[in-house]
PASEBA-1860 file (N, C-alpha, C; in nm, 3 decimals):
! residues 263
1> XXXXXXXX> 0.020/-1.091/1.307/0.134/-1.114/1.294/0.270/-0.985/1.353 ~ 0.288/-0.918/1.431/0.362/-0.782/1.440/0.510/-0.829/1.376 ~ 0.532/-0.759/1.286/0.705/-0.805/1.173/0.813/-0.753/1.266 ~ 0.755/-0.610/1.384/0.873/-0.561/1.425/0.916/-0.501/1.377 ~ 0.873/-0.413/1.246/0.960/-0.364/1.150/0.914/-0.178/1.192 ~ 0.842/-0.199/1.278/0.834/-0.013/1.358/1.048/0.038/1.398 ~ 1.069/0.187/1.349/1.194/0.229/1.385/1.295/0.210/1.267 ~ 1.235/0.111/1.148/1.325/0.059/1.013/1.365/0.158/0.958
9> XXXXXXXX> 1.425/0.187/0.842/1.457/0.273/0.757/1.460/0.141/0.641 ~ 1.378/0.185/0.549/1.419/0.098/0.435/1.406/0.180/0.276 ~ 1.493/0.145/0.186/1.467/0.173/0.049/1.448/0.113/-0.043 ~ 1.354/0.129/-0.102/1.321/0.041/-0.206/1.318/0.089/-0.388 ~ 1.411/0.028/-0.529/1.435/0.086/-0.630/1.363/0.084/-0.689 ~ 1.334/0.198/-0.767/1.234/0.117/-0.886/1.082/0.131/-0.808 ~ 1.100/0.169/-0.704/0.842/0.161/-0.647/0.815/0.305/-0.668 ~ 0.823/0.330/-0.750/0.664/0.472/-0.790/0.562/0.381/-0.828
17> XXXXXXXX> 0.580/0.275/-0.887/0.431/0.162/-0.946/0.511/0.058/-0.935 ~ 0.401/-0.008/-0.931/0.395/-0.192/-1.000/0.472/-0.220/-0.781 ~ 0.577/-0.369/-0.853/0.570/-0.443/-0.724/0.659/-0.314/-0.670 ~ 0.735/-0.221/-0.708/0.815/-0.159/-0.552/0.735/-0.078/-0.481 ~ 0.663/-0.052/-0.576/0.562/0.056/-0.507/0.467/-0.017/-0.413 ~ 0.465/-0.147/-0.380/0.336/-0.237/-0.303/0.419/-0.276/-0.228 ~ 0.505/-0.291/-0.236/0.659/-0.295/-0.116/0.668/-0.204/-0.001 ~ 0.681/-0.072/-0.088/0.675/0.054/0.024/0.560/0.108/0.032
25> XXXXXXXX> 0.386/0.059/0.053/0.319/0.060/0.062/0.311/-0.087/0.245 ~ 0.365/-0.199/0.174/0.362/-0.286/0.299/0.435/-0.242/0.432 ~ 0.519/-0.220/0.387/0.701/-0.180/0.453/0.636/-0.064/0.594 ~ 0.514/0.014/0.484/0.517/0.143/0.538/0.364/0.126/0.672 ~ 0.264/0.011/0.578/0.193/-0.020/0.733/0.224/-0.132/0.835 ~ 0.401/-0.153/0.757/0.452/-0.276/0.906/0.488/-0.115/1.051 ~ 0.457/0.001/0.977/0.566/0.091/1.090/0.686/0.124/1.029 ~ 0.754/0.085/0.977/0.886/0.130/0.908/0.878/0.245/0.757
33> XXXXXXXX> 1.007/0.343/0.770/0.954/0.455/0.725/1.028/0.384/0.586 ~ 1.043/0.469/0.484/1.043/0.440/0.377/1.083/0.539/0.277 ~ 1.205/0.507/0.149/1.273/0.586/0.078/1.253/0.575/-0.057 ~ 1.127/0.623/-0.128/1.117/0.566/-0.247/1.194/0.630/-0.404 ~ 1.135/0.550/-0.482/1.269/0.587/-0.576/1.227/0.568/-0.716 ~ 1.233/0.668/-0.796/1.161/0.641/-0.948/1.271/0.792/-1.057 ~ 1.296/0.773/-1.142/1.378/0.836/-1.260/1.322/1.001/-1.260 ~ 1.243/1.031/-1.204/1.189/1.157/-1.257/1.144/1.188/-1.099
41> XXXXXXXX> 1.181/1.336/-1.024/1.082/1.387/-0.925/0.998/1.393/-0.885 ~ 0.916/1.420/-1.055/0.751/1.392/-1.064/0.689/1.301/-1.053 ~ 0.747/1.164/-1.036/0.714/0.968/-1.007/0.738/1.050/-0.879 ~ 0.819/1.028/-0.822/0.842/1.053/-0.685/0.771/1.100/-0.606 ~ 0.753/1.238/-0.658/0.631/1.270/-0.600/0.541/1.212/-0.553 ~ 0.506/1.187/-0.693/0.345/1.158/-0.689/0.349/1.028/-0.603 ~ 0.404/0.897/-0.610/0.408/0.841/-0.494/0.403/0.815/-0.399 ~ 0.506/0.936/-0.319/0.475/0.989/-0.153/0.384/1.008/-0.161
49> XXXXXXXX> 0.273/1.168/-0.199/0.140/1.161/-0.208/0.027/1.061/-0.206 ~ 0.098/0.961/-0.303/-0.014/0.815/-0.317/-0.026/0.711/-0.173 ~ 0.172/0.705/-0.142/0.144/0.627/-0.037/0.075/0.739/0.118 ~ 0.125/0.841/0.135/0.084/0.902/0.260/-0.110/0.893/0.211 ~ -0.173/0.920/0.134/-0.308/0.865/0.147/-0.303/0.688/0.144 ~ -0.300/0.632/0.142/-0.305/0.506/0.150/-0.263/0.445/0.303 ~ -0.193/0.519/0.335/-0.070/0.495/0.511/-0.137/0.608/0.555 ~ -0.237/0.653/0.651/-0.189/0.813/0.722/-0.042/0.756/0.779
57> XXXXXXXX> 0.019/0.887/0.770/0.084/0.951/0.902/0.230/0.868/0.806 ~ 0.197/0.794/0.741/0.333/0.721/0.685/0.501/0.804/0.710 ~ 0.565/0.733/0.686/0.693/0.833/0.703/0.751/0.784/0.566 ~ 0.716/0.843/0.488/0.797/0.793/0.358/0.879/0.943/0.272 ~ 0.942/0.969/0.207/1.056/1.056/0.109/1.082/0.982/-0.003 ~ 1.190/1.015/-0.056/1.174/0.985/-0.238/1.295/1.016/-0.271 ~ 1.410/0.921/-0.312/1.504/1.003/-0.416/1.483/0.974/-0.546 ~ 1.502/1.087/-0.609/1.482/1.046/-0.769/1.603/1.001/-0.786
65> XXXXXXXX> 1.623/0.892/-0.952/1.787/0.831/-1.017/1.762/0.779/-1.089 ~ 1.802/0.742/-1.235/1.778/0.698/-1.337/1.887/0.588/-1.301 ~ 1.887/0.488/-1.325/1.985/0.358/-1.324/2.069/0.342/-1.426 ~ 2.023/0.407/-1.546/2.062/0.357/-1.658/2.237/0.500/-1.662 ~ 2.186/0.630/-1.556/2.263/0.771/-1.592/2.408/0.692/-1.470 ~ 2.492/0.652/-1.489/2.624/0.753/-1.300/2.591/0.837/-1.249 ~ 2.590/0.962/-1.275/2.632/1.070/-1.206/2.475/1.069/-1.119 ~ 2.362/1.016/-1.164/2.259/0.996/-1.092/2.230/0.955/-0.967
73> XXXXXXXX> 2.292/0.813/-1.003/2.347/0.672/-0.881/2.427/0.755/-0.800 ~ 2.477/0.840/-0.836/2.597/0.900/-0.730/2.557/0.977/-0.618 ~ 2.470/1.029/-0.694/2.403/1.123/-0.640/2.293/1.137/-0.539 ~ 2.257/0.964/-0.584/2.148/0.879/-0.493/2.172/0.814/-0.377 ~ 2.314/0.768/-0.403/2.431/0.705/-0.295/2.443/0.870/-0.187 ~ 2.469/0.913/-0.248/2.485/1.074/-0.124/2.449/1.102/-0.088 ~ 2.307/1.095/-0.163/2.167/1.120/-0.104/2.122/1.015/0.045 ~ 2.145/0.906/0.056/2.099/0.790/0.080/2.120/0.802/0.230
81> XXXXXXXX> 2.185/0.782/0.259/2.271/0.731/0.468/2.228/0.619/0.477 ~ 2.195/0.575/0.618/2.185/0.448/0.655/2.066/0.349/0.566 ~ 2.065/0.296/0.588/1.930/0.181/0.605/1.922/0.069/0.676 ~ 1.812/0.016/0.715/1.776/-0.152/0.750/1.762/-0.202/0.673 ~ 1.662/-0.156/0.582/1.644/-0.246/0.484/1.632/-0.199/0.328 ~ 1.735/-0.283/0.258/1.754/-0.232/0.091/1.651/-0.320/0.017 ~ 1.646/-0.253/-0.070/1.509/-0.357/-0.178/1.558/-0.317/-0.271 ~ 1.619/-0.465/-0.340/1.659/-0.433/-0.522/1.570/-0.460/-0.603
89> XXXXXXXX> 1.494/-0.358/-0.581/1.320/-0.374/-0.741/1.366/-0.317/-0.882 ~ 1.406/-0.275/-0.838/1.446/-0.134/-0.993/1.447/-0.315/-1.155 ~ 1.407/-0.268/-1.252/1.465/-0.353/-1.374/1.414/-0.269/-1.482 ~ 1.441/-0.316/-1.571/1.359/-0.290/-1.718/1.303/-0.415/-1.830 ~ 1.204/-0.421/-1.851/1.193/-0.554/-1.952/1.115/-0.529/-2.063 ~ 1.132/-0.603/-2.169/1.061/-0.585/-2.302/1.056/-0.702/-2.391 ~ 1.003/-0.732/-2.488/1.017/-0.885/-2.554/1.101/-0.798/-2.694 ~ 1.168/-0.927/-2.748/1.280/-0.893/-2.861/1.423/-0.982/-2.872
97> XXXXXXXX> 1.305/-1.002/-2.960/1.408/-1.113/-3.091/1.531/-1.112/-3.059 ~ 1.627/-1.258/-3.003/1.730/-1.227/-2.966/1.867/-1.179/-3.068 ~ 1.790/-1.161/-3.227/1.910/-1.110/-3.320/1.893/-0.983/-3.287 ~ 1.832/-0.949/-3.242/1.758/-0.799/-3.291/1.800/-0.693/-3.167 ~ 1.850/-0.817/-3.016/1.927/-0.755/-2.948/2.098/-0.727/-2.978 ~ 2.045/-0.567/-2.937/2.221/-0.532/-2.952/2.287/-0.456/-2.873 ~ 2.420/-0.455/-2.889/2.553/-0.485/-2.739/2.443/-0.351/-2.625 ~ 2.420/-0.282/-2.709/2.352/-0.130/-2.607/2.251/-0.192/-2.533
105> XXXXXXXX> 2.178/-0.253/-2.606/2.027/-0.364/-2.539/2.122/-0.433/-2.397 ~ 2.205/-0.538/-2.472/2.242/-0.620/-2.341/2.285/-0.518/-2.210 ~ 2.408/-0.430/-2.257/2.485/-0.320/-2.161/2.349/-0.250/-2.073 ~ 2.225/-0.190/-2.126/2.175/-0.180/-2.034/2.094/-0.238/-1.949 ~ 2.031/-0.344/-1.977/1.979/-0.457/-1.954/2.086/-0.477/-1.828 ~ 2.187/-0.499/-1.787/2.317/-0.555/-1.703/2.291/-0.443/-1.615 ~ 2.380/-0.294/-1.669/2.377/-0.191/-1.621/2.240/-0.183/-1.519 ~ 2.099/-0.143/-1.534/2.024/-0.114/-1.477/1.943/-0.224/-1.378
113> XXXXXXXX> 1.950/-0.439/-1.386/1.894/-0.515/-1.351/1.983/-0.528/-1.279 ~ 2.187/-0.569/-1.290/2.188/-0.626/-1.203/2.290/-0.538/-1.132 ~ 2.352/-0.440/-1.174/2.445/-0.312/-1.117/2.419/-0.229/-1.041 ~ 2.296/-0.233/-1.078/2.200/-0.106/-0.935/2.213/-0.190/-0.831 ~ 2.187/-0.343/-0.811/2.212/-0.349/-0.740/2.389/-0.442/-0.633 ~ 2.427/-0.398/-0.730/2.547/-0.447/-0.647/2.632/-0.298/-0.667 ~ 2.625/-0.205/-0.696/2.598/-0.001/-0.646/2.557/-0.054/-0.505 ~ 2.433/-0.054/-0.498/2.343/-0.044/-0.371/2.390/-0.091/-0.312
121> XXXXXXXX> 2.355/-0.233/-0.294/2.451/-0.316/-0.220/2.591/-0.306/-0.132 ~ 2.682/-0.325/-0.208/2.798/-0.237/-0.201/2.850/-0.123/-0.105 ~ 2.710/-0.071/-0.081/2.661/0.081/-0.023/2.660/0.119/0.127 ~ 2.580/-0.025/0.111/2.481/-0.017/0.263/2.544/-0.180/0.305 ~ 2.591/-0.270/0.271/2.678/-0.403/0.322/2.731/-0.397/0.464 ~ 2.801/-0.272/0.439/2.938/-0.329/0.560/2.868/-0.199/0.653 ~ 2.846/-0.146/0.600/2.730/-0.005/0.733/2.696/-0.128/0.819 ~ 2.591/-0.241/0.727/2.439/-0.302/0.810/2.546/-0.390/0.884
129> XXXXXXXX> 2.647/-0.460/0.892/2.705/-0.575/0.907/2.823/-0.457/1.087 ~ 2.809/-0.318/0.971/2.874/-0.259/1.118/2.799/-0.237/1.250 ~ 2.663/-0.212/1.201/2.547/-0.157/1.287/2.502/-0.293/1.357 ~ 2.472/-0.404/1.341/2.457/-0.517/1.359/2.332/-0.562/1.340 ~ 2.260/-0.538/1.246/2.145/-0.527/1.142/2.109/-0.537/1.004 ~ 2.009/-0.596/0.951/2.020/-0.502/0.802/1.963/-0.639/0.728 ~ 1.899/-0.568/0.600/1.814/-0.684/0.527/1.873/-0.654/0.394 ~ 1.885/-0.723/0.326/1.870/-0.729/0.157/1.788/-0.774/0.087
137> XXXXXXXX> 1.709/-0.720/0.019/1.654/-0.818/-0.091/1.649/-0.806/-0.224 ~ 1.659/-0.895/-0.297/1.637/-0.887/-0.381/1.493/-0.920/-0.508 ~ 1.478/-0.869/-0.593/1.280/-0.856/-0.650/1.379/-0.943/-0.814 ~ 1.335/-1.125/-0.804/1.444/-1.122/-0.901/1.244/-1.239/-1.036 ~ 1.287/-1.307/-1.091/1.169/-1.308/-1.173/1.231/-1.449/-1.190 ~ 1.089/-1.565/-1.223/1.119/-1.720/-1.274/1.174/-1.695/-1.406 ~ 1.164/-1.586/-1.481/1.255/-1.615/-1.633/1.339/-1.597/-1.564 ~ 1.430/-1.579/-1.452/1.586/-1.613/-1.469/1.665/-1.748/-1.467
145> XXXXXXXX> 1.487/-1.839/-1.403/1.540/-1.951/-1.403/1.499/-2.043/-1.563 ~ 1.390/-2.011/-1.562/1.360/-2.024/-1.662/1.350/-1.962/-1.780 ~ 1.444/-1.926/-1.879/1.502/-1.737/-1.970/1.355/-1.791/-2.072 ~ 1.358/-1.692/-2.128/1.196/-1.687/-2.232/1.291/-1.638/-2.336 ~ 1.247/-1.750/-2.413/1.403/-1.719/-2.565/1.305/-1.649/-2.616 ~ 1.226/-1.512/-2.638/1.260/-1.424/-2.662/1.228/-1.261/-2.594 ~ 1.288/-1.343/-2.430/1.380/-1.234/-2.354/1.484/-1.280/-2.327 ~ 1.574/-1.326/-2.388/1.676/-1.381/-2.314/1.759/-1.280/-2.312
153> XXXXXXXX> 1.749/-1.152/-2.269/1.851/-1.037/-2.207/1.796/-1.026/-2.053 ~ 1.683/-0.954/-2.066/1.605/-0.997/-1.934/1.618/-1.154/-1.841 ~ 1.634/-1.257/-1.912/1.647/-1.427/-1.841/1.743/-1.381/-1.799 ~ 1.884/-1.360/-1.861/1.994/-1.378/-1.804/2.028/-1.233/-1.698 ~ 1.951/-1.170/-1.645/1.980/-1.020/-1.615/1.946/-1.131/-1.483 ~ 1.786/-1.158/-1.441/1.760/-1.187/-1.361/1.818/-1.300/-1.259 ~ 1.903/-1.390/-1.352/1.974/-1.515/-1.290/2.085/-1.466/-1.271 ~ 2.146/-1.323/-1.308/2.225/-1.305/-1.232/2.235/-1.206/-1.073
161> XXXXXXXX> 2.158/-1.174/-1.115/2.085/-1.116/-0.974/2.095/-1.235/-0.838 ~ 2.024/-1.356/-0.860/2.039/-1.546/-0.839/2.134/-1.507/-0.720 ~ 2.233/-1.552/-0.902/2.422/-1.563/-0.825/2.448/-1.423/-0.720 ~ 2.393/-1.280/-0.765/2.480/-1.188/-0.658/2.442/-1.251/-0.513 ~ 2.284/-1.233/-0.529/2.151/-1.226/-0.387/2.294/-1.359/-0.330 ~ 2.364/-1.481/-0.404/2.365/-1.592/-0.315/2.534/-1.571/-0.250 ~ 2.596/-1.463/-0.329/2.725/-1.487/-0.288/2.704/-1.343/-0.200 ~ 2.648/-1.250/-0.183/2.640/-1.220/-0.057/2.603/-1.251/0.057
169> XXXXXXXX> 2.525/-1.318/0.033/2.468/-1.386/0.181/2.607/-1.464/0.282 ~ 2.650/-1.503/0.172/2.765/-1.578/0.265/2.899/-1.462/0.309 ~ 2.922/-1.304/0.295/2.985/-1.212/0.290/2.929/-1.216/0.422 ~ 2.778/-1.233/0.497/2.709/-1.228/0.614/2.735/-1.332/0.760 ~ 2.798/-1.357/0.700/2.825/-1.521/0.777/2.880/-1.466/0.958 ~ 2.740/-1.549/1.057/2.762/-1.515/1.166/2.717/-1.390/1.233 ~ 2.686/-1.309/1.163/2.535/-1.139/1.173/2.412/-1.181/1.200 ~ 2.429/-1.059/1.205/2.216/-1.062/1.187/2.197/-0.969/1.055
177> XXXXXXXX> 2.294/-0.993/0.975/2.255/-0.922/0.806/2.157/-1.036/0.743 ~ 2.107/-1.084/0.683/2.035/-1.135/0.550/2.045/-1.091/0.425 ~ 2.061/-1.189/0.330/2.037/-1.152/0.168/1.958/-1.266/0.137 ~ 1.845/-1.204/0.060/1.772/-1.323/0.059/1.673/-1.257/-0.121 ~ 1.638/-1.360/-0.203/1.594/-1.274/-0.328/1.468/-1.387/-0.308 ~ 1.364/-1.288/-0.420/1.241/-1.320/-0.420/1.250/-1.377/-0.549 ~ 1.169/-1.501/-0.564/1.143/-1.510/-0.747/0.985/-1.502/-0.752 ~ 0.994/-1.378/-0.805/0.860/-1.403/-0.880/0.793/-1.448/-1.021
185> XXXXXXXX> 0.639/-1.487/-0.993/0.573/-1.578/-1.141/0.549/-1.413/-1.224 ~ 0.452/-1.454/-1.348/0.414/-1.273/-1.406/0.282/-1.268/-1.340 ~ 0.317/-1.129/-1.326/0.282/-0.978/-1.212/0.201/-0.904/-1.310 ~ 0.113/-0.886/-1.217/-0.008/-0.767/-1.306/0.019/-0.620/-1.288 ~ 0.172/-0.560/-1.303/0.277/-0.453/-1.266/0.157/-0.373/-1.349 ~ 0.157/-0.217/-1.322/0.156/-0.130/-1.427/0.175/-0.134/-1.603 ~ 0.294/-0.207/-1.566/0.349/-0.185/-1.740/0.341/-0.331/-1.838 ~ 0.300/-0.399/-1.729/0.220/-0.540/-1.783/0.071/-0.504/-1.835
193> XXXXXXXX> -0.005/-0.412/-1.765/-0.128/-0.400/-1.799/-0.088/-0.298/-1.881 ~ -0.037/-0.214/-1.970/-0.058/-0.129/-2.026/0.007/-0.168/-2.171 ~ 0.099/-0.272/-2.137/0.141/-0.344/-2.290/-0.033/-0.472/-2.306 ~ -0.082/-0.562/-2.172/-0.170/-0.570/-2.186/-0.313/-0.507/-2.276 ~ -0.370/-0.404/-2.220/-0.440/-0.290/-2.289/-0.387/-0.290/-2.384 ~ -0.267/-0.214/-2.457/-0.237/-0.178/-2.601/-0.251/-0.281/-2.675 ~ -0.268/-0.419/-2.638/-0.211/-0.520/-2.785/-0.386/-0.567/-2.755 ~ -0.450/-0.598/-2.662/-0.599/-0.579/-2.642/-0.680/-0.496/-2.731
201> XXXXXXXX> -0.613/-0.344/-2.710/-0.708/-0.297/-2.821/-0.681/-0.255/-3.011 ~ -0.502/-0.322/-3.045/-0.528/-0.336/-3.138/-0.619/-0.475/-3.250 ~ -0.624/-0.572/-3.134/-0.687/-0.641/-3.136/-0.845/-0.665/-3.140 ~ -0.857/-0.551/-3.115/-1.053/-0.509/-3.053/-1.112/-0.604/-2.995 ~ -1.033/-0.621/-2.840/-1.092/-0.735/-2.785/-1.074/-0.632/-2.600 ~ -1.152/-0.696/-2.530/-1.146/-0.658/-2.389/-1.064/-0.632/-2.383 ~ -0.969/-0.576/-2.275/-0.851/-0.639/-2.180/-0.863/-0.748/-2.070 ~ -0.948/-0.712/-2.021/-0.972/-0.819/-1.945/-0.944/-0.962/-2.002
209> XXXXXXXX> -1.037/-1.049/-2.130/-0.989/-1.135/-2.142/-0.912/-1.128/-2.220 ~ -0.833/-1.119/-2.277/-0.684/-1.058/-2.320/-0.630/-1.149/-2.179 ~ -0.605/-1.063/-2.103/-0.526/-1.107/-1.925/-0.570/-1.198/-1.907 ~ -0.698/-1.242/-1.937/-0.692/-1.385/-1.860/-0.648/-1.507/-1.985 ~ -0.678/-1.507/-2.030/-0.622/-1.554/-2.137/-0.463/-1.589/-2.193 ~ -0.402/-1.483/-2.131/-0.272/-1.516/-2.141/-0.245/-1.609/-2.012 ~ -0.343/-1.556/-1.903/-0.275/-1.668/-1.745/-0.348/-1.806/-1.776 ~ -0.382/-1.837/-1.891/-0.478/-1.914/-1.887/-0.373/-2.032/-1.978
217> XXXXXXXX> -0.295/-1.985/-2.076/-0.221/-2.014/-2.149/-0.048/-2.064/-2.121 ~ -0.051/-2.033/-1.947/0.030/-2.066/-1.889/0.020/-2.168/-1.873 ~ 0.098/-2.359/-1.905/0.052/-2.395/-1.901/0.095/-2.508/-1.757 ~ 0.220/-2.427/-1.726/0.310/-2.512/-1.583/0.227/-2.405/-1.481 ~ 0.161/-2.281/-1.487/0.146/-2.214/-1.348/0.025/-2.293/-1.332 ~ -0.002/-2.293/-1.170/-0.080/-2.369/-1.099/-0.188/-2.291/-1.019 ~ -0.137/-2.176/-1.014/-0.221/-2.018/-0.942/-0.370/-2.022/-1.128 ~ -0.260/-1.986/-1.184/-0.385/-2.004/-1.359/-0.478/-1.867/-1.351
225> XXXXXXXX> -0.400/-1.756/-1.295/-0.363/-1.601/-1.321/-0.248/-1.505/-1.280 ~ -0.307/-1.391/-1.278/-0.174/-1.292/-1.316/-0.169/-1.338/-1.158 ~ 0.023/-1.298/-1.100/0.026/-1.268/-0.900/-0.015/-1.106/-0.965 ~ -0.042/-1.104/-0.821/-0.086/-0.907/-0.801/-0.006/-0.854/-0.711 ~ 0.071/-0.721/-0.708/0.212/-0.717/-0.719/0.227/-0.693/-0.554 ~ 0.073/-0.688/-0.497/0.059/-0.708/-0.344/0.142/-0.892/-0.271 ~ 0.132/-0.907/-0.358/0.120/-1.096/-0.326/0.276/-1.103/-0.305 ~ 0.383/-1.072/-0.411/0.484/-1.037/-0.406/0.517/-0.974/-0.253
233> XXXXXXXX> 0.550/-0.891/-0.249/0.477/-0.790/-0.137/0.512/-0.827/0.023 ~ 0.418/-0.934/0.013/0.384/-0.975/0.130/0.520/-1.080/0.197 ~ 0.587/-1.124/0.029/0.673/-1.242/0.120/0.816/-1.167/0.097 ~ 0.817/-1.043/0.028/0.965/-0.934/0.036/0.947/-0.863/0.245 ~ 0.827/-0.846/0.242/0.769/-0.779/0.431/0.820/-0.836/0.496 ~ 0.815/-1.017/0.471/0.849/-1.053/0.556/0.983/-1.068/0.608 ~ 1.075/-1.091/0.462/1.213/-1.103/0.476/1.268/-1.023/0.543 ~ 1.213/-0.899/0.513/1.244/-0.784/0.547/1.262/-0.746/0.744
241> XXXXXXXX> 1.165/-0.858/0.759/1.132/-0.827/0.946/1.256/-0.946/1.009 ~ 1.238/-0.904/1.097/1.306/-0.956/1.240/1.253/-1.134/1.252 ~ 1.183/-1.130/1.179/1.070/-1.278/1.217/1.164/-1.365/1.136 ~ 1.248/-1.310/1.045/1.312/-1.432/0.939/1.426/-1.406/0.951 ~ 1.472/-1.407/1.036/1.600/-1.386/1.079/1.698/-1.532/1.030 ~ 1.633/-1.683/1.067/1.632/-1.795/1.019/1.708/-1.809/0.856 ~ 1.662/-1.686/0.756/1.611/-1.752/0.616/1.745/-1.652/0.598 ~ 1.848/-1.716/0.531/1.953/-1.645/0.448/1.987/-1.708/0.320
249> XXXXXXXX> 2.082/-1.638/0.265/2.106/-1.688/0.152/2.041/-1.767/0.054 ~ 1.868/-1.756/0.048/1.777/-1.781/-0.028/1.696/-1.740/-0.159 ~ 1.634/-1.829/-0.178/1.518/-1.797/-0.322/1.466/-1.811/-0.290 ~ 1.363/-1.779/-0.256/1.151/-1.787/-0.248/1.106/-1.700/-0.334 ~ 1.060/-1.890/-0.359/0.973/-1.826/-0.496/0.802/-1.799/-0.480 ~ 0.762/-1.721/-0.545/0.674/-1.628/-0.504/0.615/-1.601/-0.648 ~ 0.584/-1.759/-0.736/0.570/-1.776/-0.914/0.437/-1.833/-0.936 ~ 0.320/-1.880/-0.817/0.210/-1.933/-0.860/0.223/-2.060/-0.893
257> XXXXXXX> 0.348/-2.123/-0.838/0.407/-2.234/-0.917/0.466/-2.267/-1.066 ~ 0.441/-2.170/-1.161/0.513/-2.165/-1.232/0.671/-2.204/-1.304 ~ 0.740/-2.260/-1.224/0.821/-2.315/-1.192/0.836/-2.469/-1.204 ~ 0.887/-2.573/-1.272/0.859/-2.661/-1.252/0.960/-2.695/-1.181 ~ 1.099/-2.696/-1.207/1.247/-2.707/-1.089/1.274/-2.674/-0.989 ~ 1.355/-2.711/-0.912/1.348/-2.719/-0.753/1.459/-2.586/-0.800 ~ 1.466/-2.450/-0.689/1.533/-2.366/-0.751/1.732/-2.456/-0.611
END
């Protein structure tokens, strides 16, 4: 299926690795021009080089910006220009006891995981409506619906993304701009892989065995394995296309069946 993305320009926050990188690669394969983003110039350039190798002839550029630093966010917005597709993907996560989560932790998670999407969407939404077409996509998580007891700050921000996407979609009534949210499940991104490898090393066991044991221990998962970043990217790429014109204000699950409640 031709997703009709040739000539479209996309920006993906937090796209030097993991789900964001997979979305960048998928959009490039469909003919879109992509602007990637990471916290440092080194990470951004490495992602650009890797994507150009993976997709020969790809139109890929990048802007470095740390979403914890307001001055860098403003620099990004000043440099970004018009985009047809915005993917709000950047995020931080960690396992931490609720009583150990400081006020500064809560503020950091809200700033990076929620306010990044607020600021980027505020920058592009009106322009998309004026130009007559656009796509805004939030990459949320099943943790925003079934909030983990040991990641309450992360779950809160993912619930906030669901609310933000729902509210922004109502501003697009009668236009060819859509706002949707992808609700991902446990995904084997680089960050998760590093954590699994560290734990496996500490327990003197193969990382693959620990990975499989963690996946099998998720009693509600129908997939019974970790999701690959490319599987999240496939749904996001469809939502970015003109083919998804009738999908707006939706929260679409790519959670491997982990959620037992309907959105």
